KOLGU-144260 format. One record per atom (N, C-alpha, C): atom name; residue number from 1; x, y, z. Coordinates in Angstrom, 2 decimals, padded with zeros to 5 digits. Layout:
! residues N
(node CA; NUM; (X; Y; Z))
...
This chain:
! residues 152
(node N; 1; (-055.54; 141.20; -055.87))
(node CA; 1; (-056.00; 141.08; -054.61))
(node C; 1; (-055.47; 140.12; -054.28))
(node N; 2; (-054.93; 138.79; -054.77))
(node CA; 2; (-054.55; 137.87; -054.16))
(node C; 2; (-052.92; 138.17; -054.26))
(node N; 3; (-052.59; 139.17; -055.13))
(node CA; 3; (-051.07; 139.49; -054.98))
(node C; 3; (-050.97; 140.08; -053.96))
(node N; 4; (-051.66; 141.17; -053.64))
(node CA; 4; (-051.50; 141.62; -052.50))
(node C; 4; (-051.76; 141.22; -051.54))
(node N; 5; (-052.12; 140.07; -051.21))
(node CA; 5; (-052.46; 139.04; -049.57))
(node C; 5; (-051.27; 138.50; -049.55))
(node N; 6; (-050.74; 138.22; -050.74))
(node CA; 6; (-049.59; 137.00; -050.98))
(node C; 6; (-050.13; 135.56; -050.76))
(node N; 7; (-051.20; 135.55; -051.35))
(node CA; 7; (-052.21; 134.13; -051.81))
(node C; 7; (-050.80; 133.71; -052.86))
(node N; 8; (-050.99; 134.66; -053.91))
(node CA; 8; (-050.11; 133.48; -054.96))
(node C; 8; (-048.63; 134.32; -055.52))
(node N; 9; (-047.93; 133.42; -055.74))
(node CA; 9; (-046.37; 133.90; -055.79))
(node C; 9; (-045.93; 134.33; -057.34))
(node N; 10; (-046.46; 133.57; -058.55))
(node CA; 10; (-045.86; 133.47; -059.52))
(node C; 10; (-047.14; 134.69; -059.84))
(node N; 11; (-047.09; 135.60; -060.70))
(node CA; 11; (-047.91; 136.49; -061.27))
(node C; 11; (-047.93; 136.08; -062.70))
(node N; 12; (-048.38; 135.54; -063.53))
(node CA; 12; (-048.74; 135.52; -064.87))
(node C; 12; (-050.25; 136.65; -065.24))
(node N; 13; (-050.36; 137.02; -066.66))
(node CA; 13; (-051.08; 137.43; -066.97))
(node C; 13; (-052.84; 136.53; -066.76))
(node N; 14; (-053.75; 137.66; -066.61))
(node CA; 14; (-055.07; 137.28; -066.66))
(node C; 14; (-055.60; 135.84; -067.42))
(node N; 15; (-055.06; 136.51; -069.03))
(node CA; 15; (-056.07; 135.32; -069.69))
(node C; 15; (-055.04; 133.91; -069.56))
(node N; 16; (-053.89; 133.79; -068.64))
(node CA; 16; (-052.89; 132.73; -068.90))
(node C; 16; (-053.20; 131.79; -067.95))
(node N; 17; (-053.82; 132.61; -066.24))
(node CA; 17; (-053.95; 132.13; -064.99))
(node C; 17; (-055.26; 131.55; -064.88))
(node N; 18; (-055.18; 129.94; -064.16))
(node CA; 18; (-056.56; 129.53; -063.54))
(node C; 18; (-056.43; 129.35; -062.33))
(node N; 19; (-057.34; 130.04; -062.13))
(node CA; 19; (-057.44; 130.46; -059.98))
(node C; 19; (-057.79; 128.90; -059.48))
(node N; 20; (-056.92; 128.28; -058.82))
(node CA; 20; (-057.40; 127.47; -057.59))
(node C; 20; (-058.73; 128.00; -057.00))
(node N; 21; (-059.44; 126.32; -056.83))
(node CA; 21; (-060.61; 127.01; -055.79))
(node C; 21; (-060.45; 127.75; -054.30))
(node N; 22; (-058.97; 127.42; -053.82))
(node CA; 22; (-059.05; 127.57; -052.40))
(node C; 22; (-057.68; 128.42; -052.40))
(node N; 23; (-058.16; 129.27; -051.73))
(node CA; 23; (-056.16; 129.73; -051.19))
(node C; 23; (-056.33; 130.46; -050.61))
(node N; 24; (-055.08; 130.34; -049.93))
(node CA; 24; (-055.23; 130.27; -048.11))
(node C; 24; (-053.91; 130.79; -047.40))
(node N; 25; (-053.71; 131.97; -046.36))
(node CA; 25; (-051.81; 132.22; -045.67))
(node C; 25; (-053.29; 132.50; -044.08))
(node N; 26; (-051.80; 132.46; -043.66))
(node CA; 26; (-052.77; 132.95; -042.23))
(node C; 26; (-053.33; 134.40; -041.66))
(node N; 27; (-053.27; 135.22; -042.92))
(node CA; 27; (-054.00; 136.47; -042.57))
(node C; 27; (-055.03; 136.17; -043.86))
(node N; 28; (-055.45; 135.49; -044.29))
(node CA; 28; (-056.46; 135.66; -045.59))
(node C; 28; (-057.20; 134.38; -046.37))
(node N; 29; (-057.83; 134.23; -046.94))
(node CA; 29; (-058.64; 133.14; -047.35))
(node C; 29; (-059.28; 133.54; -048.47))
(node N; 30; (-059.16; 133.02; -049.44))
(node CA; 30; (-060.14; 133.05; -050.85))
(node C; 30; (-060.42; 131.65; -051.49))
(node N; 31; (-061.79; 132.62; -051.71))
(node CA; 31; (-062.26; 130.82; -052.73))
(node C; 31; (-063.08; 131.15; -053.88))
(node N; 32; (-062.59; 130.52; -054.52))
(node CA; 32; (-062.94; 131.03; -055.85))
(node C; 32; (-064.18; 129.99; -056.44))
(node N; 33; (-065.25; 130.51; -057.06))
(node CA; 33; (-066.14; 129.89; -057.64))
(node C; 33; (-066.91; 128.59; -056.94))
(node N; 34; (-066.91; 129.30; -055.52))
(node CA; 34; (-067.34; 127.91; -054.72))
(node C; 34; (-068.67; 128.08; -054.26))
(node N; 35; (-069.45; 127.48; -053.98))
(node CA; 35; (-071.01; 127.31; -052.73))
(node C; 35; (-070.24; 127.30; -051.54))
(node N; 36; (-071.17; 128.31; -051.02))
(node CA; 36; (-071.03; 128.50; -049.08))
(node C; 36; (-072.10; 127.49; -048.45))
(node N; 37; (-071.95; 126.65; -047.90))
(node CA; 37; (-072.60; 126.18; -047.08))
(node C; 37; (-073.66; 126.94; -045.61))
(node N; 38; (-074.73; 126.84; -046.05))
(node CA; 38; (-075.56; 127.21; -044.78))
(node C; 38; (-076.28; 126.27; -043.94))
(node N; 39; (-076.58; 127.05; -042.79))
(node CA; 39; (-077.71; 125.60; -042.14))
(node C; 39; (-078.87; 125.66; -042.62))
(node N; 40; (-079.61; 126.33; -043.76))
(node CA; 40; (-080.60; 126.49; -044.03))
(node C; 40; (-080.29; 126.75; -045.49))
(node N; 41; (-081.44; 126.75; -046.24))
(node CA; 41; (-081.22; 126.95; -047.70))
(node C; 41; (-081.16; 128.37; -047.85))
(node N; 42; (-080.10; 128.88; -048.44))
(node CA; 42; (-080.20; 130.52; -048.60))
(node C; 42; (-080.40; 130.21; -050.44))
(node N; 43; (-081.15; 130.92; -051.33))
(node CA; 43; (-081.01; 130.76; -052.35))
(node C; 43; (-079.87; 131.01; -053.52))
(node N; 44; (-079.37; 131.90; -052.93))
(node CA; 44; (-077.60; 132.68; -053.85))
(node C; 44; (-076.69; 132.31; -052.77))
(node N; 45; (-076.13; 131.32; -052.91))
(node CA; 45; (-075.22; 130.79; -052.06))
(node C; 45; (-073.56; 130.59; -052.65))
(node N; 46; (-073.32; 131.16; -054.08))
(node CA; 46; (-072.27; 131.06; -054.85))
(node C; 46; (-071.53; 132.27; -055.65))
(node N; 47; (-071.27; 133.01; -054.59))
(node CA; 47; (-070.45; 133.98; -055.15))
(node C; 47; (-069.17; 134.09; -055.69))
(node N; 48; (-068.87; 134.92; -056.61))
(node CA; 48; (-067.71; 134.61; -057.72))
(node C; 48; (-066.60; 134.39; -056.81))
(node N; 49; (-066.42; 135.09; -056.09))
(node CA; 49; (-065.23; 135.40; -055.05))
(node C; 49; (-066.14; 135.29; -054.03))
(node N; 50; (-064.94; 134.80; -052.86))
(node CA; 50; (-065.36; 134.71; -051.12))
(node C; 50; (-063.67; 135.28; -050.84))
(node N; 51; (-063.73; 137.03; -050.14))
(node CA; 51; (-062.57; 136.74; -049.76))
(node C; 51; (-062.42; 137.24; -048.51))
(node N; 52; (-061.68; 136.75; -047.35))
(node CA; 52; (-062.20; 136.74; -046.10))
(node C; 52; (-060.38; 137.07; -045.35))
(node N; 53; (-060.53; 138.54; -044.39))
(node CA; 53; (-059.34; 138.92; -043.81))
(node C; 53; (-059.77; 138.03; -042.40))
(node N; 54; (-058.92; 137.39; -042.11))
(node CA; 54; (-059.21; 136.74; -040.63))
(node C; 54; (-058.24; 137.68; -039.59))
(node N; 55; (-057.68; 138.34; -039.90))
(node CA; 55; (-057.26; 139.69; -039.09))
(node C; 55; (-058.72; 140.08; -038.67))
(node N; 56; (-059.25; 141.03; -039.80))
(node CA; 56; (-060.32; 142.35; -039.44))
(node C; 56; (-061.36; 141.30; -038.87))
(node N; 57; (-061.46; 139.78; -039.33))
(node CA; 57; (-062.87; 139.66; -039.62))
(node C; 57; (-064.22; 140.09; -040.58))
(node N; 58; (-063.31; 140.49; -041.69))
(node CA; 58; (-064.30; 140.60; -042.53))
(node C; 58; (-064.06; 140.08; -044.00))
(node N; 59; (-065.24; 139.65; -044.34))
(node CA; 59; (-065.66; 138.99; -045.93))
(node C; 59; (-066.28; 139.95; -046.74))
(node N; 60; (-065.56; 139.62; -048.04))
(node CA; 60; (-066.14; 140.37; -048.94))
(node C; 60; (-066.88; 138.83; -049.93))
(node N; 61; (-067.68; 139.53; -050.39))
(node CA; 61; (-068.64; 138.32; -051.30))
(node C; 61; (-068.66; 139.40; -052.68))
(node N; 62; (-067.74; 138.94; -053.55))
(node CA; 62; (-067.70; 139.41; -054.88))
(node C; 62; (-068.31; 138.84; -056.46))
(node N; 63; (-069.19; 139.54; -056.78))
(node CA; 63; (-070.05; 138.87; -057.97))
(node C; 63; (-069.78; 139.69; -059.30))
(node N; 64; (-069.11; 138.99; -060.36))
(node CA; 64; (-068.29; 139.44; -061.70))
(node C; 64; (-069.89; 138.99; -062.79))
(node N; 65; (-071.09; 139.93; -062.62))
(node CA; 65; (-072.16; 139.71; -063.88))
(node C; 65; (-071.69; 140.69; -065.14))
(node N; 66; (-071.74; 139.92; -066.35))
(node CA; 66; (-071.24; 140.51; -067.56))
(node C; 66; (-073.08; 140.56; -068.53))
(node N; 67; (-073.86; 141.65; -067.91))
(node CA; 67; (-074.59; 141.86; -068.82))
(node C; 67; (-074.56; 142.98; -069.91))
(node N; 68; (-076.23; 142.91; -070.24))
(node CA; 68; (-076.08; 143.34; -071.58))
(node C; 68; (-075.90; 145.25; -071.04))
(node N; 69; (-076.11; 145.96; -071.96))
(node CA; 69; (-075.66; 147.69; -071.36))
(node C; 69; (-076.32; 148.19; -070.75))
(node N; 70; (-078.26; 148.01; -071.94))
(node CA; 70; (-079.13; 148.34; -071.05))
(node C; 70; (-079.80; 147.54; -069.53))
(node N; 71; (-079.11; 146.76; -068.95))
(node CA; 71; (-079.18; 145.63; -067.99))
(node C; 71; (-078.12; 146.26; -066.48))
(node N; 72; (-077.68; 146.94; -066.90))
(node CA; 72; (-076.15; 147.38; -065.44))
(node C; 72; (-076.97; 147.65; -064.51))
(node N; 73; (-077.60; 148.50; -064.65))
(node CA; 73; (-077.98; 149.21; -062.90))
(node C; 73; (-078.92; 148.20; -062.47))
(node N; 74; (-079.77; 147.46; -063.17))
(node CA; 74; (-080.63; 145.75; -062.75))
(node C; 74; (-079.93; 145.36; -061.90))
(node N; 75; (-078.94; 144.99; -062.99))
(node CA; 75; (-077.88; 144.03; -062.33))
(node C; 75; (-077.69; 143.71; -061.00))
(node N; 76; (-076.77; 145.47; -061.24))
(node CA; 76; (-076.21; 145.78; -059.70))
(node C; 76; (-076.84; 145.51; -058.45))
(node N; 77; (-078.28; 145.90; -058.64))
(node CA; 77; (-079.11; 146.13; -057.48))
(node C; 77; (-079.84; 144.99; -056.98))
(node N; 78; (-079.57; 143.87; -058.57))
(node CA; 78; (-080.05; 142.57; -057.99))
(node C; 78; (-078.93; 142.10; -057.46))
(node N; 79; (-078.15; 141.80; -057.81))
(node CA; 79; (-076.79; 141.17; -057.14))
(node C; 79; (-076.60; 141.47; -055.73))
(node N; 80; (-076.92; 142.80; -055.05))
(node CA; 80; (-076.76; 143.42; -054.30))
(node C; 80; (-077.47; 143.15; -053.14))
(node N; 81; (-078.67; 142.66; -053.68))
(node CA; 81; (-080.14; 142.41; -052.83))
(node C; 81; (-080.06; 140.80; -052.89))
(node N; 82; (-079.62; 140.12; -053.71))
(node CA; 82; (-079.64; 138.61; -053.66))
(node C; 82; (-078.89; 138.06; -052.61))
(node N; 83; (-077.74; 138.73; -052.51))
(node CA; 83; (-076.44; 138.42; -051.45))
(node C; 83; (-076.50; 138.61; -050.21))
(node N; 84; (-077.30; 139.61; -049.94))
(node CA; 84; (-076.85; 140.45; -048.77))
(node C; 84; (-077.32; 139.22; -047.50))
(node N; 85; (-078.40; 138.26; -047.67))
(node CA; 85; (-079.01; 137.41; -047.36))
(node C; 85; (-077.39; 136.49; -046.87))
(node N; 86; (-077.15; 136.50; -047.56))
(node CA; 86; (-076.01; 135.29; -047.44))
(node C; 86; (-074.75; 135.64; -046.63))
(node N; 87; (-074.32; 137.14; -047.18))
(node CA; 87; (-073.38; 137.92; -046.57))
(node C; 87; (-073.89; 138.30; -044.53))
(node N; 88; (-075.14; 138.22; -044.71))
(node CA; 88; (-075.75; 138.28; -042.84))
(node C; 88; (-076.12; 137.33; -042.58))
(node N; 89; (-075.44; 135.49; -043.02))
(node CA; 89; (-075.68; 134.55; -042.56))
(node C; 89; (-074.42; 134.26; -042.58))
(node N; 90; (-073.48; 134.62; -043.22))
(node CA; 90; (-071.74; 134.72; -042.78))
(node C; 90; (-071.59; 135.32; -041.31))
(node N; 91; (-071.88; 136.32; -041.21))
(node CA; 91; (-071.31; 136.96; -040.40))
(node C; 91; (-072.04; 136.12; -038.82))
(node N; 92; (-072.80; 135.86; -039.07))
(node CA; 92; (-073.43; 135.17; -038.12))
(node C; 92; (-072.61; 133.17; -037.93))
(node N; 93; (-072.63; 133.16; -039.03))
(node CA; 93; (-072.19; 131.33; -038.99))
(node C; 93; (-070.06; 131.54; -038.75))
(node N; 94; (-069.76; 132.51; -038.94))
(node CA; 94; (-068.22; 132.36; -039.64))
(node C; 94; (-067.54; 133.79; -038.15))
(node N; 95; (-068.56; 134.14; -037.49))
(node CA; 95; (-068.32; 135.28; -036.38))
(node C; 95; (-067.39; 136.25; -037.07))
(node N; 96; (-068.10; 136.68; -038.17))
(node CA; 96; (-067.53; 137.95; -038.82))
(node C; 96; (-067.95; 139.18; -038.42))
(node N; 97; (-066.44; 139.91; -038.24))
(node CA; 97; (-067.25; 141.70; -037.89))
(node C; 97; (-068.56; 142.52; -039.03))
(node N; 98; (-068.13; 142.30; -040.10))
(node CA; 98; (-068.87; 142.28; -041.47))
(node C; 98; (-068.40; 141.37; -042.29))
(node N; 99; (-069.27; 141.41; -043.10))
(node CA; 99; (-069.41; 140.94; -044.76))
(node C; 99; (-070.54; 141.92; -046.15))
(node N; 100; (-069.58; 142.08; -046.76))
(node CA; 100; (-069.89; 143.19; -047.99))
(node C; 100; (-070.00; 141.91; -049.08))
(node N; 101; (-071.07; 142.89; -049.65))
(node CA; 101; (-071.50; 142.11; -051.51))
(node C; 101; (-070.91; 143.54; -052.48))
(node N; 102; (-069.69; 142.66; -052.97))
(node CA; 102; (-069.32; 144.14; -053.76))
(node C; 102; (-069.54; 143.24; -055.32))
(node N; 103; (-070.20; 144.33; -056.22))
(node CA; 103; (-070.37; 143.19; -057.57))
(node C; 103; (-069.69; 144.48; -058.31))
(node N; 104; (-069.02; 144.07; -059.36))
(node CA; 104; (-068.02; 144.47; -060.19))
(node C; 104; (-068.76; 143.90; -061.73))
(node N; 105; (-069.53; 145.22; -062.40))
(node CA; 105; (-070.33; 144.49; -063.50))
(node C; 105; (-069.50; 145.39; -064.31))
(node N; 106; (-069.67; 145.06; -065.18))
(node CA; 106; (-069.05; 145.83; -066.83))
(node C; 106; (-069.71; 144.70; -067.63))
(node N; 107; (-070.48; 145.44; -068.74))
(node CA; 107; (-071.56; 145.57; -069.78))
(node C; 107; (-070.77; 144.41; -071.01))
(node N; 108; (-071.27; 143.77; -071.53))
(node CA; 108; (-070.85; 142.58; -072.36))
(node C; 108; (-070.10; 143.87; -073.75))
(node N; 109; (-070.25; 145.04; -073.74))
(node CA; 109; (-069.74; 145.84; -074.96))
(node C; 109; (-068.65; 146.62; -073.80))
(node N; 110; (-068.41; 146.18; -072.90))
(node CA; 110; (-067.44; 147.27; -072.28))
(node C; 110; (-067.57; 148.28; -071.49))
(node N; 111; (-069.09; 148.96; -071.68))
(node CA; 111; (-069.77; 150.08; -070.89))
(node C; 111; (-069.29; 149.56; -069.25))
(node N; 112; (-068.75; 150.47; -068.42))
(node CA; 112; (-068.52; 150.42; -066.93))
(node C; 112; (-069.53; 151.37; -066.05))
(node N; 113; (-070.42; 151.13; -065.20))
(node CA; 113; (-071.53; 151.84; -064.25))
(node C; 113; (-070.45; 152.62; -063.75))
(node N; 114; (-071.09; 154.00; -062.71))
(node CA; 114; (-070.37; 154.84; -062.21))
(node C; 114; (-069.80; 153.97; -060.76))
(node N; 115; (-070.61; 153.01; -060.48))
(node CA; 115; (-070.16; 152.22; -059.00))
(node C; 115; (-068.97; 151.57; -059.57))
(node N; 116; (-068.39; 150.96; -059.90))
(node CA; 116; (-067.64; 150.37; -060.43))
(node C; 116; (-066.35; 150.71; -059.63))
(node N; 117; (-066.33; 152.22; -059.67))
(node CA; 117; (-064.55; 152.67; -059.15))
(node C; 117; (-065.11; 152.39; -057.85))
(node N; 118; (-066.01; 152.82; -056.57))
(node CA; 118; (-066.50; 152.41; -055.71))
(node C; 118; (-066.24; 150.82; -055.13))
(node N; 119; (-066.10; 150.23; -055.86))
(node CA; 119; (-066.18; 148.79; -055.90))
(node C; 119; (-064.55; 148.40; -055.86))
(node N; 120; (-064.14; 148.63; -056.71))
(node CA; 120; (-062.62; 148.52; -056.92))
(node C; 120; (-061.89; 149.74; -055.52))
(node N; 121; (-062.21; 150.27; -055.18))
(node CA; 121; (-062.33; 151.64; -054.23))
(node C; 121; (-061.92; 150.19; -052.96))
(node N; 122; (-063.06; 150.06; -052.60))
(node CA; 122; (-063.37; 149.62; -051.66))
(node C; 122; (-062.69; 147.65; -051.54))
(node N; 123; (-061.98; 147.31; -052.17))
(node CA; 123; (-061.60; 146.23; -052.55))
(node C; 123; (-060.16; 146.48; -052.62))
(node N; 124; (-059.61; 147.73; -052.57))
(node CA; 124; (-057.77; 148.17; -052.57))
(node C; 124; (-057.40; 148.08; -053.51))
(node N; 125; (-058.73; 147.95; -054.99))
(node CA; 125; (-057.55; 147.32; -056.33))
(node C; 125; (-056.93; 148.90; -056.67))
(node N; 126; (-056.26; 148.88; -057.59))
(node CA; 126; (-056.12; 150.39; -058.06))
(node C; 126; (-057.22; 150.69; -059.18))
(node N; 127; (-057.40; 152.07; -058.76))
(node CA; 127; (-058.56; 152.52; -059.55))
(node C; 127; (-058.55; 152.72; -061.28))
(node N; 128; (-057.25; 152.14; -062.26))
(node CA; 128; (-057.84; 151.69; -063.24))
(node C; 128; (-057.29; 150.82; -063.44))
(node N; 129; (-057.70; 149.70; -062.47))
(node CA; 129; (-058.41; 147.93; -062.74))
(node C; 129; (-058.98; 147.69; -063.91))
(node N; 130; (-060.23; 149.09; -064.20))
(node CA; 130; (-060.92; 149.02; -064.75))
(node C; 130; (-060.53; 148.49; -066.41))
(node N; 131; (-059.68; 149.07; -066.97))
(node CA; 131; (-059.51; 149.27; -068.07))
(node C; 131; (-059.06; 147.44; -068.12))
(node N; 132; (-058.12; 146.84; -067.61))
(node CA; 132; (-058.00; 145.66; -067.92))
(node C; 132; (-059.43; 144.63; -067.84))
(node N; 133; (-060.46; 144.69; -067.14))
(node CA; 133; (-061.56; 144.56; -067.25))
(node C; 133; (-062.28; 144.41; -068.19))
(node N; 134; (-062.03; 146.16; -068.56))
(node CA; 134; (-063.03; 145.85; -070.01))
(node C; 134; (-062.39; 145.79; -070.96))
(node N; 135; (-060.88; 145.34; -071.38))
(node CA; 135; (-060.18; 144.66; -072.27))
(node C; 135; (-060.69; 143.34; -072.27))
(node N; 136; (-060.53; 142.20; -071.23))
(node CA; 136; (-061.11; 141.08; -071.19))
(node C; 136; (-062.22; 140.88; -071.81))
(node N; 137; (-063.02; 141.66; -071.03))
(node CA; 137; (-064.93; 141.80; -071.21))
(node C; 137; (-065.15; 142.05; -072.48))
(node N; 138; (-064.61; 142.79; -073.50))
(node CA; 138; (-063.95; 142.95; -074.88))
(node C; 138; (-063.60; 141.82; -075.48))
(node N; 139; (-062.67; 141.21; -075.04))
(node CA; 139; (-062.00; 140.28; -076.01))
(node C; 139; (-062.63; 138.92; -075.73))
(node N; 140; (-063.53; 138.59; -074.24))
(node CA; 140; (-064.49; 137.90; -074.23))
(node C; 140; (-065.31; 137.58; -075.35))
(node N; 141; (-065.97; 139.07; -075.45))
(node CA; 141; (-067.39; 138.65; -076.17))
(node C; 141; (-066.86; 138.76; -077.70))
(node N; 142; (-065.97; 139.22; -078.25))
(node CA; 142; (-065.28; 139.31; -079.19))
(node C; 142; (-065.08; 137.55; -079.76))
(node N; 143; (-064.98; 136.78; -078.98))
(node CA; 143; (-064.58; 135.75; -079.05))
(node C; 143; (-065.68; 134.56; -079.30))
(node N; 144; (-066.37; 135.07; -078.09))
(node CA; 144; (-068.16; 134.07; -078.73))
(node C; 144; (-069.13; 134.64; -079.78))
(node N; 145; (-068.51; 136.29; -080.51))
(node CA; 145; (-069.19; 136.26; -081.61))
(node C; 145; (-068.48; 135.61; -082.98))
(node N; 146; (-067.09; 135.45; -082.92))
(node CA; 146; (-066.23; 135.10; -084.09))
(node C; 146; (-066.53; 133.65; -083.92))
(node N; 147; (-067.11; 132.73; -082.98))
(node CA; 147; (-067.04; 131.31; -083.09))
(node C; 147; (-068.25; 131.37; -083.30))
(node N; 148; (-069.29; 132.09; -082.96))
(node CA; 148; (-070.92; 132.13; -084.06))
(node C; 148; (-070.87; 132.16; -085.27))
(node N; 149; (-069.96; 132.96; -085.35))
(node CA; 149; (-070.29; 133.33; -087.06))
(node C; 149; (-069.34; 132.63; -087.72))
(node N; 150; (-068.25; 131.86; -086.98))
(node CA; 150; (-067.92; 130.95; -087.89))
(node C; 150; (-068.48; 129.32; -087.54))
(node N; 151; (-069.65; 129.18; -087.22))
(node CA; 151; (-070.23; 127.88; -086.58))
(node C; 151; (-070.83; 127.55; -088.12))
(node N; 152; (-071.08; 126.12; -088.16))
(node CA; 152; (-071.09; 125.50; -089.04))
(node C; 152; (-071.75; 124.56; -089.16))
């Protein structure tokens, strides 16, 4: 997404990339892991990624949870419901035409829900992006398990 919006120039593998908190050019702005300040307290005000298209005045609130496989459907519903209040507030505060909540959910074992392809399409990402996402999640889970088993 940042590559397509020309927010980053050097393309490195995802496992070596450390994102900046804010990336911006004349058409787009991307916040990574930043809380959004509002005039009144909103309990869930920190999506993983906030992507703003300045030309079309559309904002995407992207959350990337990695739940257990048995919690996939519940996690998707929870993320959409919890972030909707923030999306409404962003439309009013930033004078946006629309703010969409897009959960990118993959279980810790690599299981993906049917809604993932819809989320990737809404972000104009290649439909096969889920393969890299699965690989990253499975390697992360493997690393956690390996560290736990080697703990002394």
